[in-house]
C-alpha positions as CSV (number, residue, x, y, z in Angstrom):
1,M,-12.1,11.1,9.5
2,Q,-11.4,10.4,13.2
3,S,-15.1,9.6,13.5
4,L,-14.8,7.0,10.7
5,Y,-12.0,5.3,12.6
6,N,-13.6,5.5,15.9
7,N,-17.2,4.8,15.0
8,P,-17.2,3.1,11.5
9,P,-20.4,3.3,9.5
10,K,-22.9,0.5,9.8
11,D,-23.7,0.5,6.1
12,G,-20.3,-0.2,4.8
13,R,-16.5,-0.5,5.2
14,V,-13.8,1.9,5.6
15,I,-10.8,1.4,3.4
16,C,-7.4,3.3,3.4
17,L,-5.8,3.7,0.1
18,D,-2.4,5.1,-0.9
19,E,0.7,4.7,-3.3
20,F,3.9,3.4,-1.9
21,E,7.1,5.1,-3.1
22,P,8.6,4.6,-6.6
23,L,9.8,1.2,-6.7
24,S,13.1,0.9,-8.6
25,I,15.5,-2.0,-9.3
26,Q,18.5,-1.0,-7.1
27,P,20.3,-2.5,-4.0
28,F,18.8,-1.6,-0.7
29,A,21.0,-1.6,2.3
30,G,19.8,-3.3,5.4
31,R,20.0,-6.5,7.5
32,G,19.4,-10.0,6.1
33,W,19.9,-13.7,7.1
34,F,23.3,-14.3,5.8
35,V,25.5,-17.3,6.1
36,K,28.3,-16.4,8.6
37,R,31.4,-14.8,7.2
38,K,29.9,-15.0,3.5
39,P,27.3,-12.3,3.2
40,S,26.0,-11.2,-0.1
41,R,27.4,-7.9,-1.0
42,L,25.5,-5.1,-2.6
43,P,27.1,-3.4,-5.6
44,A,28.7,0.0,-4.9
45,T,26.8,1.4,-8.1
46,Y,24.0,0.7,-10.1
47,H,22.0,1.9,-13.3
48,R,18.4,2.4,-13.3
49,T,17.7,0.6,-16.5
50,H,14.4,-0.9,-15.5
51,G,12.4,2.3,-14.8
52,V,10.1,2.6,-11.9
53,R,7.0,0.9,-10.8
54,H,4.4,2.0,-8.0
55,L,2.4,-0.1,-5.5
56,L,-1.2,0.9,-5.1
57,A,-2.2,-0.4,-1.7
58,A,-5.4,-0.5,0.3
59,L,-6.2,-1.5,3.8
60,D,-9.7,-2.8,4.9
61,L,-9.9,-1.7,8.5
62,K,-12.9,-4.1,9.3
63,S,-11.0,-7.2,8.2
64,D,-7.5,-5.8,8.7
65,K,-6.6,-7.1,5.2
66,L,-3.9,-5.5,3.0
67,Y,-4.4,-5.4,-0.7
68,G,-1.8,-4.4,-3.4
69,H,-1.2,-4.1,-7.0
70,V,2.1,-3.1,-8.8
71,S,1.6,-0.6,-11.4
72,N,3.7,1.0,-14.2
73,S,2.3,4.5,-13.2
74,K,0.1,6.1,-10.8
75,K,-2.3,7.9,-13.0
76,H,-5.9,8.4,-12.6
77,Q,-6.6,5.4,-14.8
78,D,-4.3,3.3,-12.7
79,I,-6.1,4.4,-9.5
80,L,-9.6,3.7,-11.1
81,R,-8.6,0.3,-12.3
82,F,-7.5,-0.5,-8.6
83,L,-10.5,0.9,-7.1
84,K,-12.6,-1.2,-9.3
85,V,-10.9,-4.3,-8.3
86,L,-11.6,-3.2,-4.6
87,R,-15.2,-2.7,-5.4
88,R,-15.7,-6.1,-6.7
89,R,-14.4,-7.7,-3.4
90,Y,-17.6,-6.5,-1.6
91,H,-21.3,-6.7,-2.2
92,R,-22.7,-3.7,-4.2
93,S,-25.1,-2.8,-1.2
94,E,-22.1,-2.1,1.0
95,R,-20.9,1.4,0.7
96,L,-17.1,1.8,0.5
97,Y,-15.6,4.8,2.4
98,I,-12.2,5.2,0.8
99,I,-9.6,7.4,2.6
100,L,-7.0,8.8,0.5
101,D,-4.8,11.9,0.2
102,N,-5.1,15.0,-2.1
103,F,-2.9,13.5,-4.8
104,S,-4.4,15.0,-8.0
105,P,-5.2,11.4,-9.7
106,H,-7.6,10.8,-6.7
107,K,-9.7,13.9,-7.5
108,H,-9.8,13.3,-11.1
109,E,-13.4,13.8,-12.6
110,R,-13.5,10.2,-14.0
111,V,-12.5,8.8,-10.6
112,R,-15.1,10.9,-8.7
113,N,-17.9,10.0,-11.1
114,W,-17.2,6.4,-10.7
115,A,-17.3,6.6,-7.0
116,V,-20.8,8.3,-7.1
117,E,-22.0,5.5,-9.6
118,N,-20.7,2.8,-7.5
119,N,-21.8,3.5,-3.9
120,V,-18.2,4.7,-3.0
121,E,-17.6,7.7,-0.9
122,L,-14.1,9.2,-1.3
123,V,-12.9,10.8,1.9
124,Y,-9.7,12.9,1.5
125,T,-7.2,13.6,4.3
126,P,-6.6,17.3,4.8
127,T,-3.7,18.8,2.8
128,H,-0.3,17.7,4.2
129,A,-1.8,15.3,6.6
130,S,-1.3,12.0,4.7
131,W,-0.3,10.8,8.2
132,L,-3.9,10.5,9.1
133,N,-4.4,7.7,6.6
134,R,-4.1,4.3,8.6
135,I,-2.2,2.5,5.7
136,E,0.9,4.7,6.3
137,C,2.0,2.7,9.2
138,H,1.9,-0.6,7.0
139,F,4.5,0.8,4.6
140,G,7.3,0.6,7.2
141,P,7.0,-3.2,7.5
142,L,6.8,-3.6,3.9
143,R,9.9,-1.5,3.5
144,K,11.7,-3.6,6.2
145,F,10.6,-7.1,5.2
146,V,10.7,-6.8,1.3
147,L,13.3,-4.0,0.6
148,S,15.6,-4.0,3.3
149,G,18.9,-5.9,2.4
150,S,17.6,-6.7,-1.1
151,N,19.0,-6.6,-4.5
152,Y,16.1,-7.8,-6.9
153,E,17.1,-8.7,-10.4
154,N,13.9,-7.3,-12.1
155,H,10.5,-5.8,-11.4
156,K,8.8,-9.2,-11.6
157,A,11.0,-10.5,-8.8
158,L,10.3,-7.3,-6.7
159,G,6.6,-7.7,-7.5
160,D,6.6,-11.3,-6.6
161,A,8.2,-10.5,-3.2
162,I,5.6,-7.8,-2.5
163,R,2.9,-10.1,-3.3
164,A,4.2,-12.9,-1.1
165,Y,4.8,-10.3,1.6
166,I,1.1,-9.1,1.5
167,R,-0.1,-12.8,1.7
168,W,2.2,-13.5,4.7
169,R,1.0,-10.3,6.3
170,N,-2.7,-10.9,5.9
171,K,-2.1,-14.5,7.6
172,H,0.0,-13.3,10.3
173,R,-1.6,-9.8,11.2
174,R,-0.7,-10.3,14.8
175,N,3.0,-11.2,14.4
176,A,5.0,-9.4,17.0
177,S,7.8,-8.2,14.7
178,L,5.1,-6.9,12.2
179,L,3.2,-4.9,15.0
180,R,6.6,-3.6,16.2
181,E,7.4,-2.3,12.9
182,Q,3.9,-0.8,12.4
183,K,4.1,1.1,15.8
184,K,7.3,3.0,14.7
185,I,5.2,5.0,12.2
186,K,2.6,7.2,14.0
187,V,-0.8,7.4,12.5
188,V,-4.0,8.6,14.1
């Protein structure tokens, strides 16, 4: 895996893929831009009546672009759907080297068969070493800039905020505060 990072293959791209924690509609403590003396207050209690969602995310190391999809679940069908979307972004002759952890849906037979048929090589991190996946350091800034100090009304609003953040992040990849947050999470 380290060789994929240090010496990317000439015949394709290295893409890091992972899921970001269950997203629930709840107040998140944190700092925000509040009018002096009249900050929005977070409720003391909340009820999880909306269920949870999952962010499937990928980072193209060559272009340094982040991609994401909010999903109701993270079963092998969801992973496969996201992989198909990623595959369509690149020419079929370009091999995709997808780095992911040992989560069982990543290793499902349908996912592995699809990868073989579509010029995709699945590269798994060692067990208990998901920190080797370079996408991990991008979840810290997402947590800070989207979740911290928030209280979204529903999953649509949360999903819209995540998509807006990803668009902003891809346009401002060298932003100092973004890079500072990324460096807080150590990945190889």
